[in-house]
Backbone bond lengths (Angstrom), bond angles and torsions (degrees), N, CA, C in turn:
res aa  C-N    CA-C-N  psi(-1)  N-CA   C-N-CA  omega(-1)  CA-C   N-CA-C  phi
1 M - - - 1.455 - - 1.519 108.32 -
2 R 1.280 117.81 126.53 1.461 123.04 178.92 1.515 108.96 -98.12
3 N 1.329 116.11 128.82 1.456 121.48 178.48 1.525 109.49 -74.63
4 E 1.314 117.02 132.78 1.455 120.80 178.37 1.516 111.21 -105.01
5 G 1.319 117.44 9.27 1.453 121.64 179.71 1.509 111.56 -92.51
6 F 1.294 115.72 -162.53 1.452 123.49 -177.67 1.516 110.92 -83.90
7 S 1.331 116.55 133.02 1.457 120.79 172.14 1.520 108.49 -133.68
8 K 1.324 116.03 157.17 1.456 122.42 -179.15 1.517 107.72 -132.36
9 T 1.317 116.11 138.57 1.455 121.06 177.14 1.519 109.06 -87.92
10 L 1.336 116.54 125.55 1.460 123.30 178.48 1.528 108.59 -127.84
11 I 1.316 116.41 170.84 1.462 122.47 178.12 1.530 108.37 -101.77
12 A 1.315 116.69 133.42 1.468 121.18 179.28 1.526 109.70 -71.05
13 G 1.331 116.98 121.73 1.457 122.17 176.28 1.518 111.77 -78.00
14 A 1.304 116.83 -17.57 1.470 127.01 175.34 1.524 104.55 -157.59
15 A 1.310 117.41 171.48 1.464 119.44 179.58 1.527 110.40 -56.34
16 V 1.326 116.57 132.51 1.461 123.16 178.65 1.521 107.44 -121.69
17 G 1.318 116.29 125.62 1.457 120.80 179.68 1.516 112.50 -76.77
18 K 1.301 115.41 164.24 1.457 123.15 176.35 1.528 109.36 -68.75
19 N 1.325 116.78 138.40 1.468 122.93 174.39 1.527 113.21 60.90
20 R 1.324 116.82 41.77 1.468 121.76 -179.76 1.530 110.98 -114.12
21 V 1.305 115.92 150.72 1.461 122.14 174.53 1.523 107.22 -70.84
22 V 1.342 117.07 134.33 1.459 120.84 -177.14 1.524 111.72 -127.51
23 K 1.338 114.01 161.64 1.464 122.78 177.28 1.525 107.43 -137.94
24 F 1.336 116.12 162.47 1.455 118.79 174.90 1.525 108.98 -63.11
25 D 1.337 115.38 150.83 1.458 121.81 175.36 1.526 107.35 -95.97
26 T 1.302 118.98 -131.75 1.463 122.18 -173.53 1.516 114.24 -88.51
27 T 1.344 117.89 -7.45 1.463 120.39 178.37 1.523 109.63 -133.70
28 D 1.319 115.57 174.09 1.463 121.19 179.12 1.522 113.06 -71.93
29 T 1.315 117.35 -12.95 1.465 120.96 -175.39 1.525 113.73 -115.09
30 T 1.330 117.88 4.84 1.463 121.01 179.08 1.524 110.88 -119.89
31 A 1.323 115.97 150.40 1.461 121.45 179.19 1.523 109.90 -142.82
32 I 1.321 115.68 155.97 1.458 124.00 177.18 1.523 108.35 -138.05
33 Q 1.322 115.87 169.75 1.462 119.43 176.51 1.522 109.93 -65.10
34 A 1.306 116.60 139.05 1.461 120.78 171.55 1.520 107.63 -66.67
35 A 1.333 116.82 151.21 1.466 119.88 -176.27 1.525 112.85 -132.36
36 A 1.330 116.89 9.57 1.464 120.29 179.79 1.525 109.26 -164.74
37 A 1.325 115.38 155.49 1.461 120.38 179.29 1.526 112.05 -61.33
38 A 1.322 117.93 -29.50 1.461 121.45 -178.08 1.532 113.03 -83.03
39 D 1.346 118.38 -9.27 1.468 120.33 178.76 1.527 110.15 -60.62
40 K 1.320 115.90 148.14 1.465 121.85 179.77 1.529 109.41 -81.87
41 S 1.322 115.17 71.81 1.463 121.93 -177.38 1.525 110.37 -65.33
42 I 1.354 114.98 146.38 1.462 120.42 -176.74 1.522 113.95 -119.75
43 G 1.322 117.87 -11.32 1.452 120.39 -178.84 1.515 111.47 163.98
44 V 1.341 114.97 -156.08 1.461 121.71 -174.96 1.527 108.98 -129.20
45 S 1.336 116.25 134.94 1.470 120.20 177.09 1.522 109.62 -67.70
46 D 1.319 115.43 146.23 1.455 120.51 175.70 1.530 107.89 -84.30
47 L 1.314 117.74 -82.71 1.464 121.17 179.52 1.520 112.98 -98.26
48 G 1.347 117.62 -11.23 1.452 120.94 -178.52 1.515 110.94 73.12
49 G 1.338 116.62 -171.39 1.460 120.59 179.56 1.514 111.32 -179.97
50 D 1.321 115.58 165.52 1.461 122.08 175.91 1.522 109.68 -78.94
51 A 1.323 117.02 163.87 1.459 121.80 178.42 1.521 109.90 -52.50
52 G 1.333 115.27 131.38 1.460 121.21 179.35 1.511 114.87 89.47
53 E 1.319 117.96 -12.13 1.463 121.46 179.68 1.524 111.35 -89.21
54 A 1.316 115.85 150.28 1.463 121.69 174.76 1.533 109.03 -78.26
55 F 1.319 116.17 143.20 1.463 121.07 175.02 1.524 108.82 -150.55
56 D 1.330 116.67 157.87 1.458 121.45 -178.56 1.523 111.17 -91.97
57 V 1.329 114.79 137.81 1.460 122.55 174.43 1.525 107.35 -113.30
58 I 1.319 116.27 120.37 1.460 121.08 178.09 1.523 107.25 -81.27
59 M 1.336 116.15 120.24 1.458 121.67 -172.91 1.523 112.84 -114.85
60 D 1.312 116.96 -3.55 1.461 121.43 179.16 1.519 107.85 -158.74
61 G 1.299 116.66 156.30 1.455 120.31 -179.64 1.513 110.50 92.29
62 I 1.319 115.92 -153.88 1.464 121.69 -179.72 1.525 108.28 -110.35
63 A 1.335 116.12 131.20 1.458 122.17 -178.28 1.522 110.07 -126.69
64 L 1.327 115.34 153.74 1.459 120.59 171.41 1.517 108.13 -84.04
65 V 1.338 116.60 138.78 1.459 121.67 -179.10 1.519 108.76 -143.31
66 E 1.340 115.89 145.72 1.463 120.03 176.30 1.521 109.56 -83.47
67 Y 1.334 116.24 131.29 1.466 121.11 179.37 1.528 110.66 -83.07
68 G 1.321 115.58 142.17 1.461 122.01 179.02 1.514 112.67 -104.36
69 G 1.312 117.65 8.94 1.462 123.02 -179.54 1.518 108.37 179.14
70 T 1.331 116.00 -168.53 1.456 120.46 179.35 1.522 109.91 -73.19
71 V 1.323 115.45 126.64 1.462 123.19 -179.14 1.520 107.50 -127.55
72 T 1.320 116.26 138.00 1.460 121.91 176.30 1.520 108.90 -112.82
73 R 1.332 116.50 136.26 1.461 119.77 178.58 1.525 109.58 -48.72
74 G 1.322 116.00 136.66 1.456 121.93 -177.30 1.518 113.53 96.26
75 D 1.353 117.81 -15.68 1.468 120.55 178.65 1.526 110.47 -66.52
76 L 1.325 115.82 144.82 1.461 120.94 168.48 1.521 106.80 -77.31
77 L 1.340 117.15 137.03 1.458 121.22 -175.26 1.521 112.59 -113.80
78 T 1.332 114.94 145.81 1.459 123.84 175.59 1.526 107.23 -135.38
79 A 1.335 117.73 -171.64 1.471 121.48 -176.92 1.517 112.09 -104.11
80 D 1.342 115.35 145.68 1.463 120.38 169.97 1.528 108.59 -94.76
81 A 1.322 117.87 -172.36 1.464 122.32 -176.31 1.526 113.40 -66.55
82 S 1.335 117.89 -15.09 1.464 122.06 179.72 1.522 113.16 -108.70
83 G 1.331 116.96 10.66 1.454 120.55 179.69 1.517 113.98 78.90
84 R 1.333 116.73 10.68 1.466 120.23 176.07 1.524 108.96 -85.32
85 A 1.315 117.37 156.74 1.467 121.90 -178.89 1.522 110.86 -84.95
86 I 1.323 114.87 130.69 1.465 122.13 176.23 1.520 108.42 -132.01
87 T 1.321 115.69 163.20 1.456 120.36 177.32 1.520 109.80 -64.95
88 A 1.321 116.37 132.16 1.465 122.00 178.16 1.524 108.69 -75.39
89 A 1.327 116.44 113.35 1.468 122.64 -179.00 1.521 108.86 -143.58
90 P 1.349 117.89 65.01 1.464 119.67 -176.70 1.525 112.41 -66.91
91 A 1.321 115.35 151.03 1.464 121.41 175.90 1.527 109.27 -66.49
92 G 1.305 116.69 162.97 1.455 121.94 179.41 1.523 111.83 -51.69
93 G 1.320 117.06 126.73 1.455 122.66 178.43 1.516 114.69 82.67
94 A 1.331 117.83 -9.73 1.470 121.32 179.43 1.530 109.87 -93.11
95 N 1.325 116.04 154.13 1.461 121.74 177.99 1.518 110.49 -108.01
96 A 1.327 115.64 150.50 1.466 122.20 173.15 1.516 107.43 -132.26
97 R 1.331 116.06 133.55 1.459 121.12 175.75 1.525 107.46 -79.34
98 V 1.306 116.62 125.09 1.460 122.53 -179.37 1.523 108.56 -96.13
99 I 1.337 116.45 132.23 1.461 119.34 175.86 1.517 111.76 -95.52
100 G 1.337 117.11 -17.46 1.456 118.73 178.43 1.515 113.08 160.66
101 V 1.338 114.42 -162.99 1.457 123.31 -175.26 1.528 109.40 -114.26
102 A 1.332 116.10 129.97 1.468 120.80 177.81 1.526 109.83 -65.05
103 M 1.315 115.63 131.95 1.463 120.56 179.30 1.520 112.52 -95.45
104 I 1.350 116.74 -20.23 1.463 120.90 176.41 1.524 108.99 -141.06
105 S 1.320 115.09 154.93 1.468 121.02 178.38 1.523 109.81 -81.24
106 G 1.344 116.12 155.04 1.456 120.39 177.60 1.511 110.59 -173.00
107 V 1.328 115.15 -178.14 1.461 122.16 -178.92 1.525 109.01 -130.49
108 L 1.319 115.71 177.72 1.458 123.10 -179.99 1.523 111.99 -44.84
109 G 1.333 115.85 125.55 1.455 121.31 177.38 1.512 115.46 90.42
110 D 1.323 117.61 -15.67 1.463 120.22 177.31 1.523 109.89 -69.48
111 I 1.317 115.67 151.54 1.457 121.57 171.52 1.522 105.88 -100.87
112 G 1.329 115.05 114.75 1.458 121.44 -179.56 1.512 109.62 -114.43
113 S 1.308 115.94 -176.53 1.452 118.94 177.23 1.519 109.62 -117.78
114 V 1.329 114.60 146.60 1.459 121.76 -178.99 1.524 108.23 -130.61
115 R 1.308 116.46 133.98 1.462 121.84 171.65 1.517 105.31 -83.29
116 I 1.343 117.19 109.34 1.464 120.94 -177.63 1.519 109.48 -63.16
117 Q 1.319 115.24 124.64 1.464 122.78 -177.67 1.525 105.89 -158.72
118 L 1.327 116.47 86.45 1.454 120.87 -174.30 1.528 111.88 -66.76
119 G 1.323 114.91 145.65 1.466 121.34 178.13 1.503 110.23 -178.61
120 T 1.306 115.48 -171.17 1.457 122.34 179.14 1.532 107.76 -135.73
121 V 1.333 116.08 142.12 1.450 121.81 175.22 1.512 107.28 -126.20
122 Q 1.335 116.15 142.73 1.460 120.78 -179.99 1.517 109.61 -115.28
123 G 1.332 115.02 138.92 1.456 120.86 -179.91 1.495 112.15 -84.15
């Protein structure tokens, strides 16, 4: 599936896997895998890359993402500790950065699709 939305080429600050939720690293031009629901995620890696390599981050449209647990179509998605997409379900008073809405259901390890729609949800 080819994304027809907006993507930006960034430099991997560390190894970034394919189809992972990403966030900016230490500069405006570097990114790494997100590692928590509260991370300021910006999109999903396309093919990923090794540290220092350029890679595309899908920031709008529909992207393929690896699921980190059971996801149901329509769920709001955030990142787990490995940059995989999981259902956003923050504890009371906690915030989770949402990367978008799941377009198909799946389980751990599945590659699903997400409509990129950044936001925050509070538990």
